[in-house]
KEKE-3310 file (N, C-alpha, C; in steps of 0.2 Angstrom, whole numbers, plus 5000, padded with zeros to 4 digits):
npx = (5083:5085:5091:5106:5114:5115:5116:5113:5107:5108:5102:5104:5105:5117:5118:5129:5127:5118:5109:5104:5113:5119:5108:5101:5111:5114:5102:5102:5113:5109:5100:5108:5111:5120:5122:5126:5128:5127:5132:5126:5128:5124:5128:5142:5147:5144:5133:5118:5101:5093:5100:5096:5091:5100:5109:5102:5099:5113:5115:5108:5113:5125:5122:5115:5103:5093:5087:5086:5079:5081:5079:5085:5076:5065:5053:5057:5064:5052:5050:5059:5058:5051:5039:5027:5022:5004:5003:5015:5011:5001:5006:5013:5027:5043:5053:5058:5067:5066:5074:5072:5073:5077:5069:5064:5055:5046:5043:5035:5039:5040:5026:5019:5028:5028:5015:5016:5025:5019:5007:5012:5020:5012:4998:4986:4983:4975:4967:4959:4963:4976:4992:5003:5020:5028:5029:5034:5042:5043:5033:5022:5019:5018:5007:4997:4999:4995:4980:4976:4978:4966:4965:4956:4957:4970:4981:4992:5008:5018:5033:5033:5019:5012:5016:5011:4998:4994:4998:4988:4976:4978:4976:4962:4957:4959:4955:4943:4934:4939:4945:4959:4970:4979:4991:5001:5017:5014:5002:5005:5005:4990:4985:4993:4987:4975:4976:4977:4989:5008:5015:5031:5040:5051:5067:5074:5083:5089:5106:5113:5106:5104:5093:5077:5063:5051:5045:5051:5041:5028:5024:5016:5012:5000:5000:5004:5018:5026:5039:5050:5063:5078:5092:5098:5092:5086:5080:5081:5069:5061:5067:5065:5051:5049:5054:5044:5034:5026:5019:5028:5036:5049:5059:5064:5057:5050:5060:5065:5054:5051:5062:5062:5051:5057:5068:5061:5057:5067:5074:5065:5064:5058:5058:5063:5056:5056:5068:5075:5071:5077:5090:5091:5090:5102:5112:5112:5115:5128:5133:5133:5122:5110:5100:5083:5071:5059:5052:5067:5074:5076)
npy = (4811:4812:4828:4831:4842:4859:4876:4890:4907:4921:4938:4954:4967:4968:4956:4947:4940:4930:4916:4907:4900:4889:4883:4879:4871:4862:4853:4850:4841:4832:4825:4820:4828:4841:4856:4872:4887:4904:4921:4936:4951:4968:4978:4974:4974:4986:4992:5000:4996:4995:4988:4976:4969:4968:4958:4947:4945:4941:4931:4921:4919:4914:4902:4899:4890:4897:4910:4918:4931:4947:4960:4975:4972:4965:4970:4979:4969:4964:4969:4964:4952:4936:4930:4928:4919:4915:4921:4928:4938:4943:4947:4957:4956:4948:4933:4923:4916:4907:4900:4892:4885:4897:4908:4918:4916:4923:4919:4917:4914:4918:4921:4910:4904:4913:4910:4897:4897:4906:4899:4888:4893:4903:4899:4901:4914:4929:4938:4949:4962:4968:4976:4980:4983:4991:4990:4986:4974:4960:4964:4965:4950:4945:4953:4946:4934:4935:4938:4928:4919:4923:4934:4949:4962:4971:4984:4993:5001:5013:5022:5028:5034:5032:5019:5012:5014:5010:4996:4991:4995:4984:4973:4975:4973:4960:4952:4958:4972:4983:4975:4978:4993:5008:5017:5032:5032:5042:5037:5026:5023:5026:5015:5004:5003:4998:4987:4969:4962:4964:4965:4965:4971:4977:4981:4984:4980:4968:4961:4972:4983:4988:4990:4998:4998:5005:5014:5009:5011:5009:4996:4983:4971:4963:4962:4952:4949:4947:4943:4946:4947:4936:4936:4943:4930:4933:4949:4967:4971:4961:4956:4966:4965:4952:4954:4961:4953:4948:4938:4930:4928:4923:4927:4914:4903:4907:4910:4897:4889:4896:4895:4880:4879:4887:4878:4867:4873:4876:4864:4853:4843:4836:4845:4843:4851:4851:4847:4857:4869:4866:4868:4880:4884:4880:4884:4897:4899:4893:4904:4913:4919:4921:4906:4903:4896:4893:4895:4930:4927:4922)
npz = (3779:3797:3804:3812:3819:3822:3820:3829:3836:3846:3845:3852:3865:3875:3881:3886:3898:3896:3898:3886:3878:3885:3888:3877:3871:3882:3881:3868:3869:3877:3870:3860:3850:3840:3844:3841:3848:3846:3852:3848:3851:3850:3857:3858:3845:3841:3835:3830:3836:3825:3816:3815:3804:3795:3802:3804:3790:3788:3795:3790:3778:3782:3785:3797:3807:3814:3825:3840:3846:3857:3868:3862:3850:3846:3841:3831:3822:3814:3802:3794:3789:3781:3784:3797:3812:3816:3831:3833:3824:3829:3841:3838:3840:3840:3846:3841:3825:3812:3799:3784:3769:3764:3768:3780:3794:3807:3826:3842:3857:3869:3874:3876:3885:3896:3901:3904:3914:3924:3927:3933:3944:3951:3954:3960:3963:3963:3949:3944:3943:3936:3935:3923:3920:3906:3889:3879:3868:3874:3884:3877:3874:3887:3892:3884:3886:3901:3899:3892:3902:3910:3918:3922:3918:3911:3915:3906:3908:3903:3899:3886:3880:3868:3864:3875:3874:3860:3862:3872:3865:3853:3862:3867:3855:3852:3864:3867:3872:3884:3892:3892:3896:3896:3902:3910:3919:3928:3934:3942:3956:3962:3953:3958:3970:3970:3964:3961:3958:3951:3936:3929:3916:3910:3905:3916:3930:3925:3922:3914:3917:3931:3946:3954:3945:3948:3963:3977:3988:3983:3983:3991:4004:4000:3985:3972:3963:3948:3936:3922:3920:3920:3922:3934:3944:3956:3955:3959:3962:3964:3976:3985:3985:3990:4004:4009:4009:3999:3986:3974:3957:3950:3934:3929:3925:3914:3905:3903:3899:3886:3880:3878:3869:3858:3855:3850:3838:3832:3830:3829:3836:3851:3867:3884:3895:3909:3913:3907:3915:3926:3923:3922:3936:3940:3931:3934:3947:3947:3940:3949:3953:3967:3969:3970:3980:3975:3959:3911:3880:3880)
capx = (5086:5084:5097:5109:5118:5112:5117:5109:5110:5105:5103:5101:5110:5119:5118:5134:5127:5113:5110:5102:5118:5120:5100:5100:5116:5114:5097:5104:5119:5105:5096:5112:5112:5126:5120:5131:5123:5131:5129:5127:5127:5125:5133:5149:5148:5144:5129:5110:5097:5090:5103:5094:5088:5106:5111:5097:5102:5121:5116:5104:5117:5130:5120:5111:5096:5088:5090:5082:5080:5079:5079:5078:5075:5059:5047:5060:5066:5047:5050:5065:5056:5047:5032:5027:5017:5000:5004:5020:5009:4995:5009:5017:5034:5046:5058:5062:5066:5066:5077:5070:5071:5079:5065:5065:5049:5046:5038:5033:5040:5038:5019:5018:5033:5027:5010:5017:5028:5014:5003:5015:5022:5007:4992:4980:4982:4969:4969:4955:4965:4984:4996:5010:5025:5032:5024:5039:5041:5042:5027:5016:5020:5015:5001:4994:4998:4989:4973:4975:4977:4960:4965:4950:4959:4976:4982:4998:5010:5025:5033:5031:5011:5009:5017:5006:4991:4995:4997:4982:4971:4978:4973:4956:4955:4960:4951:4937:4934:4938:4950:4965:4970:4985:4991:5008:5020:5011:4996:5007:5001:4984:4984:4994:4984:4969:4978:4980:4997:5010:5019:5037:5041:5055:5075:5077:5084:5094:5113:5116:5102:5102:5090:5071:5058:5047:5048:5048:5035:5021:5024:5012:5011:4994:5002:5009:5024:5030:5046:5052:5070:5081:5098:5099:5084:5083:5081:5081:5061:5058:5070:5061:5044:5048:5055:5038:5028:5023:5020:5033:5038:5055:5059:5067:5052:5049:5066:5065:5049:5051:5068:5059:5047:5061:5070:5057:5056:5075:5076:5060:5063:5053:5063:5061:5055:5057:5076:5078:5069:5081:5096:5090:5093:5108:5117:5111:5117:5135:5136:5134:5116:5107:5095:5078:5068:5053:5052:5064:5071:5080)
capy = (4809:4819:4832:4831:4848:4865:4882:4896:4913:4927:4945:4958:4970:4968:4949:4942:4935:4925:4909:4904:4895:4884:4879:4874:4867:4856:4851:4846:4835:4825:4821:4816:4832:4845:4863:4878:4893:4911:4927:4942:4957:4972:4981:4972:4975:4993:4995:5001:4991:4996:4985:4970:4967:4966:4954:4942:4943:4939:4925:4917:4918:4911:4895:4899:4887:4901:4916:4920:4940:4949:4968:4979:4972:4961:4973:4980:4965:4961:4973:4962:4945:4935:4929:4928:4914:4920:4922:4934:4944:4945:4951:4962:4954:4941:4932:4917:4917:4900:4899:4886:4886:4904:4911:4919:4915:4924:4916:4921:4909:4923:4922:4903:4903:4916:4908:4891:4898:4908:4893:4884:4897:4907:4896:4902:4922:4933:4940:4954:4969:4968:4980:4978:4989:4989:4990:4983:4966:4957:4967:4963:4945:4943:4954:4942:4927:4936:4938:4921:4915:4924:4942:4952:4968:4974:4990:4993:5007:5013:5029:5031:5035:5030:5012:5009:5013:5004:4988:4991:4994:4977:4969:4974:4971:4952:4949:4961:4979:4983:4970:4981:5000:5010:5024:5034:5032:5046:5034:5020:5024:5024:5009:4999:5003:4994:4981:4962:4960:4967:4960:4969:4968:4981:4978:4986:4974:4965:4963:4977:4987:4986:4994:4996:5001:5008:5017:5003:5012:5007:4990:4982:4964:4959:4962:4947:4951:4943:4946:4943:4947:4930:4937:4938:4928:4939:4956:4971:4971:4953:4955:4971:4962:4946:4957:4964:4947:4948:4931:4932:4924:4925:4925:4908:4899:4910:4909:4889:4888:4899:4891:4874:4880:4888:4871:4864:4876:4875:4856:4848:4838:4838:4845:4841:4858:4851:4848:4864:4873:4864:4869:4887:4886:4877:4889:4903:4898:4892:4910:4918:4921:4916:4901:4905:4888:4893:4898:4930:4926:4925)
capz = (3785:3802:3805:3820:3819:3822:3821:3830:3839:3850:3844:3857:3868:3883:3881:3887:3904:3894:3899:3882:3874:3890:3889:3871:3871:3886:3879:3863:3871:3881:3864:3855:3844:3841:3844:3842:3850:3846:3855:3842:3854:3846:3860:3857:3839:3840:3829:3833:3836:3818:3811:3816:3798:3792:3806:3801:3784:3788:3799:3786:3771:3785:3787:3804:3807:3817:3831:3846:3847:3863:3869:3860:3843:3846:3835:3824:3818:3810:3794:3789:3789:3776:3787:3804:3814:3819:3837:3832:3821:3834:3846:3835:3843:3839:3848:3838:3819:3809:3793:3781:3762:3762:3771:3786:3798:3814:3829:3847:3862:3876:3878:3881:3891:3903:3903:3907:3920:3929:3928:3938:3950:3955:3950:3964:3964:3961:3942:3943:3940:3935:3932:3920:3918:3901:3883:3872:3864:3881:3887:3873:3875:3894:3893:3879:3891:3906:3898:3890:3909:3913:3921:3921:3915:3911:3913:3903:3910:3900:3897:3881:3880:3861:3864:3880:3870:3854:3865:3875:3859:3852:3867:3867:3848:3852:3868:3869:3874:3891:3896:3893:3896:3895:3908:3912:3925:3935:3938:3946:3964:3962:3950:3961:3976:3970:3960:3964:3956:3946:3930:3927:3908:3907:3907:3923:3934:3922:3925:3912:3919:3937:3949:3954:3940:3952:3970:3984:3993:3980:3984:3998:4005:3997:3979:3969:3959:3943:3934:3916:3921:3924:3925:3940:3945:3960:3954:3965:3962:3968:3984:3988:3986:3995:4009:4011:4009:3993:3983:3969:3952:3945:3927:3926:3922:3907:3901:3903:3895:3881:3877:3876:3862:3853:3854:3847:3832:3829:3829:3826:3843:3858:3872:3891:3899:3916:3913:3905:3922:3933:3921:3923:3942:3942:3928:3937:3954:3945:3938:3956:3956:3971:3968:3974:3980:3971:3953:3915:3873:3876)
cpx = (5085:5092:5099:5113:5113:5116:5114:5111:5105:5107:5100:5107:5112:5118:5122:5132:5122:5115:5107:5107:5119:5113:5100:5106:5116:5108:5100:5108:5114:5101:5100:5113:5118:5123:5125:5127:5128:5128:5130:5125:5129:5128:5140:5151:5147:5139:5122:5106:5093:5093:5102:5094:5095:5110:5107:5098:5108:5120:5112:5110:5123:5129:5117:5105:5090:5091:5084:5084:5076:5078:5085:5075:5068:5054:5052:5062:5059:5048:5056:5065:5051:5039:5032:5021:5011:5001:5009:5016:5003:4998:5012:5025:5036:5052:5062:5062:5070:5069:5076:5070:5073:5075:5066:5058:5049:5041:5039:5034:5037:5032:5017:5022:5031:5020:5010:5021:5023:5008:5005:5017:5017:5000:4986:4979:4978:4971:4963:4957:4973:4986:5002:5015:5029:5028:5029:5036:5039:5035:5023:5016:5016:5009:4995:4993:4994:4982:4971:4973:4970:4959:4961:4952:4967:4978:4990:5002:5018:5027:5032:5022:5009:5010:5013:4998:4990:4994:4990:4976:4972:4975:4966:4953:4954:4956:4946:4938:4934:4943:4957:4965:4977:4985:4999:5011:5016:5005:4997:5004:4995:4982:4986:4990:4977:4970:4978:4986:5001:5016:5025:5039:5046:5063:5077:5078:5089:5102:5115:5112:5099:5097:5083:5067:5053:5049:5046:5042:5029:5020:5021:5012:5006:4995:5007:5014:5028:5034:5047:5060:5072:5088:5099:5093:5082:5084:5080:5073:5059:5061:5067:5053:5043:5049:5048:5033:5023:5025:5024:5035:5044:5055:5063:5063:5051:5054:5067:5059:5049:5058:5066:5057:5052:5065:5068:5057:5062:5076:5070:5059:5059:5057:5059:5061:5058:5065:5078:5076:5074:5089:5096:5093:5100:5114:5116:5115:5126:5138:5136:5127:5112:5100:5089:5074:5062:5054:5044:5062:5075:5087)
cpy = (4814:4821:4831:4837:4853:4871:4887:4901:4918:4933:4949:4962:4969:4960:4945:4938:4929:4919:4903:4899:4889:4880:4876:4869:4860:4849:4846:4840:4829:4822:4820:4821:4837:4852:4868:4885:4900:4916:4932:4949:4963:4978:4982:4975:4983:4996:4996:4996:4990:4992:4977:4966:4963:4960:4947:4940:4939:4932:4919:4914:4914:4903:4895:4896:4893:4905:4917:4929:4943:4957:4971:4979:4967:4963:4975:4975:4961:4963:4968:4954:4943:4933:4929:4922:4919:4923:4929:4940:4948:4950:4958:4962:4949:4940:4927:4917:4909:4902:4893:4888:4893:4908:4912:4920:4918:4921:4920:4916:4912:4922:4914:4901:4906:4913:4901:4892:4902:4903:4889:4887:4900:4904:4899:4910:4925:4937:4946:4960:4969:4974:4978:4984:4987:4986:4987:4976:4961:4959:4964:4955:4942:4946:4951:4936:4929:4935:4931:4917:4918:4930:4945:4959:4969:4980:4990:5001:5007:5021:5032:5029:5031:5023:5009:5008:5009:4997:4987:4991:4987:4972:4968:4971:4962:4949:4952:4967:4978:4979:4973:4990:5002:5016:5025:5032:5036:5042:5027:5019:5022:5016:5003:4998:5000:4988:4974:4960:4964:4963:4965:4967:4972:4978:4981:4981:4969:4966:4970:4984:4987:4993:4992:4999:5004:5010:5012:5004:5010:4999:4988:4974:4960:4958:4955:4951:4946:4946:4943:4943:4940:4930:4943:4936:4932:4945:4960:4971:4965:4955:4959:4969:4956:4948:4959:4959:4947:4940:4933:4926:4927:4923:4919:4903:4901:4908:4901:4887:4890:4896:4884:4875:4883:4883:4868:4865:4875:4869:4850:4842:4839:4839:4843:4848:4857:4850:4855:4870:4871:4866:4877:4890:4884:4881:4894:4905:4897:4899:4915:4921:4917:4913:4902:4896:4889:4898:4899:4925:4930:4928)
cpz = (3790:3802:3812:3822:3817:3825:3823:3835:3844:3848:3851:3860:3875:3885:3884:3894:3901:3895:3893:3878:3878:3888:3884:3869:3875:3883:3872:3864:3873:3875:3859:3849:3846:3838:3845:3841:3851:3849:3850:3846:3851:3849:3858:3849:3837:3835:3832:3832:3828:3814:3812:3811:3795:3796:3804:3794:3784:3791:3794:3781:3775:3786:3792:3802:3809:3822:3835:3845:3853:3862:3866:3853:3842:3841:3829:3820:3812:3802:3791:3788:3784:3778:3794:3806:3815:3825:3836:3828:3825:3839:3843:3839:3841:3843:3845:3830:3817:3801:3789:3773:3760:3764:3778:3791:3806:3819:3837:3853:3868:3879:3880:3886:3897:3904:3907:3916:3925:3931:3934:3944:3955:3952:3955:3964:3960:3955:3940:3939:3940:3933:3929:3918:3912:3894:3877:3870:3870:3884:3883:3874:3882:3896:3889:3884:3898:3906:3895:3897:3913:3918:3918:3916:3917:3911:3912:3904:3907:3900:3892:3879:3873:3862:3868:3876:3865:3857:3868:3869:3856:3855:3867:3860:3849:3857:3871:3873:3881:3894:3896:3893:3897:3900:3908:3918:3930:3938:3941:3953:3965:3959:3954:3968:3977:3964:3964:3961:3951:3943:3928:3921:3904:3907:3913:3927:3931:3923:3921:3914:3926:3941:3949:3949:3942:3960:3975:3988:3989:3980:3991:3997:4001:3989:3978:3963:3954:3938:3928:3915:3924:3925:3927:3941:3951:3959:3961:3968:3966:3976:3988:3991:3992:4002:4013:4012:4004:3990:3976:3964:3949:3937:3924:3922:3914:3902:3899:3897:3887:3877:3874:3870:3857:3850:3850:3839:3828:3827:3827:3831:3848:3864:3879:3894:3906:3917:3911:3911:3925:3929:3922:3931:3943:3938:3932:3943:3951:3943:3944:3957:3961:3968:3972:3975:3977:3964:3954:3909:3875:3879)
residu = (UNK:UNK:UNK:UNK:UNK:UNK:UNK:UNK:UNK:UNK:UNK:UNK:UNK:UNK:UNK:UNK:UNK:UNK:UNK:UNK:UNK:UNK:UNK:UNK:UNK:UNK:UNK:UNK:UNK:UNK:UNK:UNK:UNK:UNK:UNK:UNK:UNK:UNK:UNK:UNK:UNK:UNK:UNK:UNK:UNK:UNK:UNK:UNK:UNK:UNK:UNK:UNK:UNK:UNK:UNK:UNK:UNK:UNK:UNK:UNK:UNK:UNK:UNK:UNK:UNK:UNK:UNK:UNK:UNK:UNK:UNK:UNK:UNK:UNK:UNK:UNK:UNK:UNK:UNK:UNK:UNK:UNK:UNK:UNK:UNK:UNK:UNK:UNK:UNK:UNK:UNK:UNK:UNK:UNK:UNK:UNK:UNK:UNK:UNK:UNK:UNK:UNK:UNK:UNK:UNK:UNK:UNK:UNK:UNK:UNK:UNK:UNK:UNK:UNK:UNK:UNK:UNK:UNK:UNK:UNK:UNK:UNK:UNK:UNK:UNK:UNK:UNK:UNK:UNK:UNK:UNK:UNK:UNK:UNK:UNK:UNK:UNK:UNK:UNK:UNK:UNK:UNK:UNK:UNK:UNK:UNK:UNK:UNK:UNK:UNK:UNK:UNK:UNK:UNK:UNK:UNK:UNK:UNK:UNK:UNK:UNK:UNK:UNK:UNK:UNK:UNK:UNK:UNK:UNK:UNK:UNK:UNK:UNK:UNK:UNK:UNK:UNK:UNK:UNK:UNK:UNK:UNK:UNK:UNK:UNK:UNK:UNK:UNK:UNK:UNK:UNK:UNK:UNK:UNK:UNK:UNK:UNK:UNK:UNK:UNK:UNK:UNK:UNK:UNK:UNK:UNK:UNK:UNK:UNK:UNK:UNK:UNK:UNK:UNK:UNK:UNK:UNK:UNK:UNK:UNK:UNK:UNK:UNK:UNK:UNK:UNK:UNK:UNK:UNK:UNK:UNK:UNK:UNK:UNK:UNK:UNK:UNK:UNK:UNK:UNK:UNK:UNK:UNK:UNK:UNK:UNK:UNK:UNK:UNK:UNK:UNK:UNK:UNK:UNK:UNK:UNK:UNK:UNK:UNK:UNK:UNK:UNK:UNK:UNK:UNK:UNK:UNK:UNK:UNK:UNK:UNK:UNK:UNK:UNK:UNK:UNK:UNK:UNK:UNK:UNK:UNK:UNK:UNK:UNK:UNK:UNK:UNK:UNK:UNK:UNK:UNK:UNK:UNK:UNK:UNK:UNK:UNK:UNK)
# end
């Protein structure tokens, strides 16, 4: 007999403004399902990111059907799972955990979510040279997505040199030598001067981490700028880029499409991604975030 009731949640830091509960619960309601989606905020609990394993075990023991995982736990959670999907294993990052028969399996819907959003929102931009800020869990996903979409070369810039180098090496191993490179923030100016576009994949710009992730003077009108942050939909980076005339992509599409893929994993039901995309714009506007006319895991 098909189930019609699900208990899921989100583990991360500073996740109070997350729209994931409403996204999943709305889609469940439309499908005649009951879905209770709980926020498990490590900041509120006063625990370190390394406690993610204990939180996953507690959720499993309490009868949760699954969890979304977000910053800063997407990589830390891996050591506490029983199995990984091939994509999550390749990425080295997990944003969705499904509990079944006492086992916890990690998946990653960020990569498919970002790819779907980018193909929809920036379908005709040049992709020869892409600079990406951030090599964490979201960064691994969007870099894979960009190379899958046909980017010629992705240069990953991160303050942690070892993390950027490890991601670039993994990307080259998966997509072929020379498709990815690593660089430090001191190389941003010359890299962006020669780039087609910028992908931003750090927490800077989130409601809990406001501000610009790079000097505004490094942006220029010819660059396209893609954001993974979706709360708020218009980050300071996007607002600055739009003022300059850059083509931009906010994080709403990635949030909607990755949530749709996670919903499928949690419930076994096929979500309506278009409805969930509309939900993001409506929910963000209702929460006081300006809705953008064009359309970042949780």
